[in-house]
C-alpha positions as CSV (number, residue, x, y, z in Angstrom):
1,M,62.1,134.3,64.9
2,L,64.0,132.0,67.2
3,N,63.9,129.2,64.7
4,N,65.4,131.5,62.1
5,L,68.1,132.5,64.6
6,R,68.9,128.9,65.3
7,E,69.2,128.1,61.6
8,D,71.4,131.2,61.0
9,I,73.8,130.2,63.8
10,A,73.9,126.6,62.6
11,C,74.7,127.6,59.0
12,I,77.6,129.8,60.2
13,L,79.1,127.0,62.3
14,E,78.8,124.8,59.2
15,R,80.3,127.2,56.7
16,D,82.9,129.1,58.7
17,P,85.8,127.0,60.1
18,A,86.8,130.0,62.3
19,A,83.5,129.7,64.2
20,R,84.1,127.7,67.4
21,S,80.9,128.0,69.4
22,K,77.3,129.3,69.3
23,L,78.1,132.0,71.8
24,E,80.9,133.3,69.7
25,V,78.7,133.4,66.6
26,L,75.8,135.1,68.5
27,T,78.0,137.8,70.0
28,C,80.9,138.3,67.5
29,Y,79.5,137.9,64.0
30,P,78.3,141.2,62.5
31,G,76.8,139.4,59.5
32,L,74.4,137.6,61.9
33,H,73.6,140.9,63.7
34,A,72.8,142.6,60.3
35,I,70.4,139.8,59.3
36,M,68.6,140.0,62.7
37,I,68.3,143.8,62.5
38,H,67.1,143.6,58.9
39,R,64.3,141.2,59.8
40,A,63.0,143.8,62.2
41,A,63.4,146.6,59.7
42,H,61.8,144.6,56.9
43,W,58.8,143.8,59.2
44,L,58.3,147.5,59.9
45,W,58.7,148.4,56.2
46,A,56.1,145.8,55.1
47,A,53.7,147.0,57.8
48,G,53.9,150.5,56.3
49,F,56.2,152.1,58.9
50,L,58.6,153.2,56.2
51,W,60.6,155.9,58.2
52,L,60.9,153.7,61.2
53,G,62.1,150.8,59.0
54,R,64.8,153.0,57.5
55,L,65.8,154.2,60.9
56,V,66.3,150.7,62.2
57,S,68.2,149.8,59.1
58,H,70.4,152.9,59.6
59,I,71.1,151.9,63.1
60,G,72.1,148.4,61.9
61,R,74.4,150.0,59.4
62,M,76.2,152.0,62.1
63,L,76.6,149.0,64.3
64,T,77.7,146.4,61.7
65,G,79.1,148.3,58.7
66,I,76.5,146.4,56.5
67,E,73.8,148.4,54.8
68,I,70.7,146.4,53.9
69,H,67.6,148.4,52.7
70,P,64.5,147.4,54.7
71,G,62.7,146.7,51.5
72,A,65.2,143.9,50.4
73,R,64.0,140.3,50.7
74,I,66.4,137.9,52.4
75,G,65.8,134.1,52.6
76,R,66.8,131.7,55.3
77,R,70.3,130.6,56.3
78,V,72.0,133.5,54.5
79,F,75.6,134.0,55.8
80,I,77.3,137.3,55.4
81,D,80.9,136.6,56.2
82,H,82.9,139.5,57.7
83,G,80.4,141.7,55.9
84,F,82.0,145.1,56.2
85,G,81.0,147.3,53.2
86,V,78.2,145.0,52.0
87,V,75.4,147.0,50.4
88,V,72.0,145.5,49.5
89,G,69.5,147.6,47.5
90,E,65.8,148.1,48.0
91,T,64.5,145.6,45.4
92,A,67.3,143.0,45.9
93,E,66.3,139.5,46.7
94,I,68.6,136.9,48.3
95,G,67.6,133.2,48.2
96,D,68.1,130.6,50.9
97,D,71.6,129.3,51.8
98,C,73.5,132.1,50.0
99,T,76.9,133.2,51.2
100,I,78.1,136.8,50.7
101,Y,81.6,138.1,51.6
102,Q,82.7,141.6,52.5
103,G,82.5,144.5,50.1
104,V,79.7,143.1,48.0
105,T,77.2,145.4,46.3
106,L,73.8,144.3,45.1
107,G,73.0,147.5,43.3
108,G,71.3,149.0,40.4
109,T,72.3,150.9,37.2
110,R,69.1,153.0,36.8
111,L,66.9,155.0,39.1
112,Y,63.3,154.1,38.2
113,K,60.9,154.3,41.2
114,G,58.8,151.3,41.6
115,A,60.9,149.2,39.2
116,K,63.0,146.1,39.8
117,R,66.4,147.8,39.9
118,H,68.5,145.3,42.0
119,P,69.5,141.7,41.4
120,T,67.9,138.5,42.6
121,L,70.2,135.8,43.9
122,G,68.9,132.2,43.6
123,K,69.4,129.5,46.2
124,G,72.9,128.6,47.3
125,V,74.7,131.5,45.5
126,V,78.2,132.4,46.6
127,V,79.4,136.0,46.0
128,G,83.1,136.6,46.5
129,A,84.6,139.6,48.3
130,G,84.3,142.9,46.4
131,A,82.0,141.7,43.7
132,Q,79.5,144.1,42.2
133,I,76.2,142.7,40.9
134,L,74.4,145.6,39.2
135,G,70.9,145.4,37.7
136,G,67.5,143.9,38.0
137,F,68.4,140.4,36.6
138,T,68.7,137.0,38.2
139,V,71.7,135.0,39.3
140,G,70.7,131.4,39.1
141,D,70.7,128.8,41.8
142,G,74.1,127.5,42.9
143,A,76.0,130.2,40.8
144,R,79.4,131.5,41.9
145,I,80.5,135.1,41.6
146,G,84.3,135.6,41.7
147,S,85.9,138.2,43.9
148,N,85.9,141.8,42.4
149,A,83.7,140.6,39.5
150,V,81.4,143.2,38.0
151,V,78.2,141.4,36.9
152,I,75.8,143.3,34.7
153,K,73.8,140.5,33.0
154,P,72.1,137.3,34.2
155,V,74.2,134.4,35.3
156,P,72.9,130.8,34.6
157,A,72.3,128.4,37.4
158,G,75.5,126.5,38.5
159,A,77.8,128.9,36.5
160,T,80.8,130.8,37.7
161,A,81.2,134.5,36.7
162,V,84.6,136.3,36.9
163,G,86.2,139.4,35.6
164,N,85.2,143.0,34.8
165,P,82.8,142.9,33.0
166,A,82.1,139.4,34.3
167,R,82.3,136.4,31.9
168,I,80.9,132.9,32.4
169,V,83.5,130.3,33.0
170,G,83.3,126.7,34.2
171,H,79.8,126.2,32.9
172,D,79.1,122.8,31.5
173,E,78.3,122.8,27.8
174,T,77.4,119.9,25.5
175,V,80.1,119.8,22.8
176,G,79.6,117.5,19.8
177,A,82.4,115.1,19.2
178,E,83.7,114.3,15.7
179,T,83.9,110.7,14.5
180,A,87.1,109.7,12.8
181,E,86.9,107.8,9.5
182,S,89.0,104.7,9.2
183,S,91.0,104.1,6.0
184,P,90.3,101.0,3.9
185,A,92.7,98.1,4.2
186,G,95.3,97.7,1.5
187,S,94.9,101.3,0.1
188,G,98.0,102.6,1.8
189,G,96.0,105.0,3.9
190,R,94.4,106.7,0.8
191,T,90.6,106.8,0.4
192,D,88.4,107.5,-2.5
193,T,87.0,110.6,-0.8
194,P,89.5,113.4,-0.9
195,T,90.3,114.9,2.5
196,V,91.7,118.3,3.4
197,R,93.2,118.9,6.8
198,G,91.3,115.9,8.2
199,R,88.0,117.0,6.6
200,P,86.2,115.8,3.5
201,A,87.0,118.3,0.7
202,S,83.3,118.7,0.1
203,V,82.9,120.6,3.4
204,V,85.7,123.0,2.7
205,P,84.2,126.4,1.9
206,P,85.1,127.8,-1.5
207,I,87.5,130.7,-2.0
208,T,85.7,134.0,-2.0
209,P,86.8,136.8,-4.3
210,C,88.2,138.6,-1.2
211,E,90.3,135.6,-0.3
212,Q,91.8,135.2,-3.8
213,G,93.7,138.5,-3.5
214,A,95.8,140.0,-0.8
215,L,94.3,140.3,2.7
216,D,92.2,143.4,3.0
217,A,92.9,144.8,6.5
218,T,91.1,148.0,5.9
219,P,88.0,147.1,8.0
220,L,90.1,146.0,10.9
221,Q,92.4,149.1,10.7
222,A,89.4,151.4,10.5
223,L,88.0,149.7,13.6
224,L,91.2,150.0,15.5
225,S,91.7,153.7,14.5
226,K,88.3,154.7,15.7
227,G,88.2,156.9,18.8
228,P,86.2,156.3,21.9
229,A,82.5,155.6,21.4
230,P,80.3,158.7,21.6
231,A,78.6,159.4,24.8
232,V,75.2,157.9,25.2
233,I,72.5,160.5,25.4
234,Q,70.3,159.5,28.3
235,E,66.6,159.9,28.3
236,P,65.2,162.5,30.7
237,G,64.9,161.3,34.2
238,T,67.5,158.5,33.8
239,F,70.8,158.2,35.5
240,T,73.7,155.8,35.2
241,A,74.5,155.4,38.9
242,Y,77.6,153.1,38.5
243,A,78.8,154.4,35.1
244,V,77.7,151.1,33.5
245,D,75.6,151.0,30.3
246,P,74.7,147.4,29.4
247,G,73.7,148.5,25.9
248,A,77.0,150.1,25.0
249,S,79.2,148.3,22.4
250,D,82.5,147.0,23.7
251,P,85.2,147.9,21.2
252,L,87.4,145.0,22.4
253,L,84.7,142.5,21.6
254,R,84.2,144.0,18.1
255,V,88.0,143.7,17.4
256,L,88.0,140.1,18.7
257,H,85.1,139.2,16.4
258,E,87.0,140.8,13.4
259,L,90.1,138.7,14.3
260,I,88.0,135.5,14.5
261,A,86.4,136.2,11.1
262,H,89.9,136.9,9.6
263,T,91.2,133.6,11.0
264,A,88.3,131.7,9.6
265,Q,89.1,133.2,6.2
266,Q,92.7,132.2,6.4
267,D,91.7,128.7,7.5
268,A,89.5,128.4,4.4
269,R,92.3,129.6,2.1
270,I,94.8,127.1,3.5
271,A,92.2,124.3,3.2
272,N,91.6,125.2,-0.5
273,L,95.3,125.4,-1.1
274,C,95.7,121.9,0.3
275,Q,92.8,120.7,-1.9
276,A,94.6,122.1,-5.0
277,V,97.8,120.4,-4.0
278,E,96.0,117.1,-3.6
279,A,94.3,117.6,-7.0
280,L,97.8,117.6,-8.5
281,G,98.6,114.2,-7.1
282,S,100.3,114.9,-3.9
283,R,98.9,114.0,-0.5
284,V,98.8,116.6,2.3
285,E,99.0,115.2,5.8
286,T,97.6,117.9,8.1
287,P,95.4,116.2,10.7
288,A,94.6,119.6,12.4
289,E,91.2,120.1,13.9
290,P,88.9,122.4,11.9
291,F,88.7,126.0,13.1
292,D,85.3,126.5,14.8
293,A,84.7,130.2,14.4
294,Q,81.1,130.0,15.6
295,R,82.0,128.4,19.0
296,L,84.9,130.8,19.5
297,S,82.7,133.8,18.9
298,K,80.2,132.4,21.4
299,L,82.9,132.1,24.0
300,V,84.0,135.7,23.4
301,D,80.4,137.0,23.8
302,E,80.1,135.1,27.1
């Protein structure tokens, strides 16, 4: 217990520039007090003294403004900065070296007794002020959750999640690079292989019957004119505690995917038009990058 207390004080002195001394941390940091009280409450809970564990947890909530269920598991060197309004659910797990700011909720979206309803934070996770992490999924080691983000799906290790609903930003991805082809000398920049907008003509998709005529905006207009999605009929015994349904379809995402598909069609039509112009003997100089609809759709989903 004393070793854990020393580690907790040392981590606060390291992470909080406002901390000036061990005495100040020990006497004036409610986050440290909440962790200390939780360790006692969790020991009682694990020993089978459930009511007494809840009582100790309730006293800690009144003293610190931080509510941690005695069943939650908290690792070593966890720093709850300021901490007022932090709520940690029964099945939540917080890994070593995590930092949590005020107003954070580690909650659940369903009420199933005995099930994993609350999130698991890996090692070194930082959760910004006001963030809500709702559900029994995992936030990977070293992840960052932005202030006021609402996270309802897993976050990869080392990623940053921001927004409502949260989206992954700043996560390293391996993106393939295209190799430029050099023109033969003495050919005036022309090659034997026809190119369209910087691409070989062979890779340009053919014009589909829909593309040959006028743009058919009926599907997009129908999607935009639809009213709100029908209410989800919940199974008996279920309850959406935070008005979040991860299985619900997001109309904004559907519209964005429709727009991406339309842009891809327009890009193909322009490419084929350039190919037709070049077939007549004129060269079209448009070194634009090809439109990557698949990658853009993936970014929208994230």
